[in-house]
N, C-alpha and C positions, 0 to 999 in steps of 0.2 A: 502493502501499498505506501502511496505517496501522499504525505501531506506538508499544509503550509500552516507554520504556526507563526502566529503574531509580529514575532520577533525574524519572520523576514526566513524562518532555515526550513527547509525541506526536508522530509524522513523518505525513503524509500524500499520497498521489497518485494525481493519477486513475487509477482503477477502475473497471469499472461492474459489476464481479462481486458480482451479494447475496450469496454467501456471504462476501464479502467485509468489506459494507456491517453482515452480520449480529456478526460477529468484532470488531467496529470497536464494534459497542453495546451487546457483549458486554465489550469491554477497557474502557469507559463505567464501566455497570453497577458492574463490576468496581472501579474508582478509585474511582468516589462511596462505598459502601461498606466503604471502608477505610478506620478510625481514625484510622488513623496516614498515610495519603495529604497528600502534598507539589501545591502550587502545580496550575494546569492550564494548562499553557502549549502549545498546536496551530501546528506549522510545519509548514507548503512551502506550492510554489509556488502563484498564484494563476487562483482557477475550479475550484479541484479540488473546494469541497460544503466547503472549514472551518467556514463562519462557519453555514451552513443546518445540518450540522452539528448545531453547538453549541450557534445555538438552538436548534432541535428535541428538544433533551437537556435543555439547560433548564428550555425551556417542561411538558414531560413529568417533571421530576424535584424544581421549586424554585420555590417561590411569590417569591422573590425571583431579580432580576440587575440584573448591574452591566457595563454591556458599555463597556469605550474601547477606539478605536479614537484606534493611536497620528496615522493616517494625518490624519482630520478631527481631529486633537486635538492636534498638534504641542507645545504646551501642556504636556502631562502629563507626557510623556519621562523630565523628568529626576530626577518623583518616583518614578521605579521605575531608576535610574540605581544600580552598583553603587559611586560615590566621592559 
């Protein structure tokens, strides 16, 4: 299941339901169209399609995209720590 919390955090768990996929896309469009939106953070277990979902959404809705992969580039992590 994929949910959008009030803090802008999305959670996604494996589900093959087509209606759920439509809801996810609808939630992303709602987030995208909100002028006071917060940063988007996708969180969930490995292999559920988070990266595929966001890459497709970004390709369809943005001219430029920046992808930060903390597993491949752990040297970036300190830039995102609160302290």
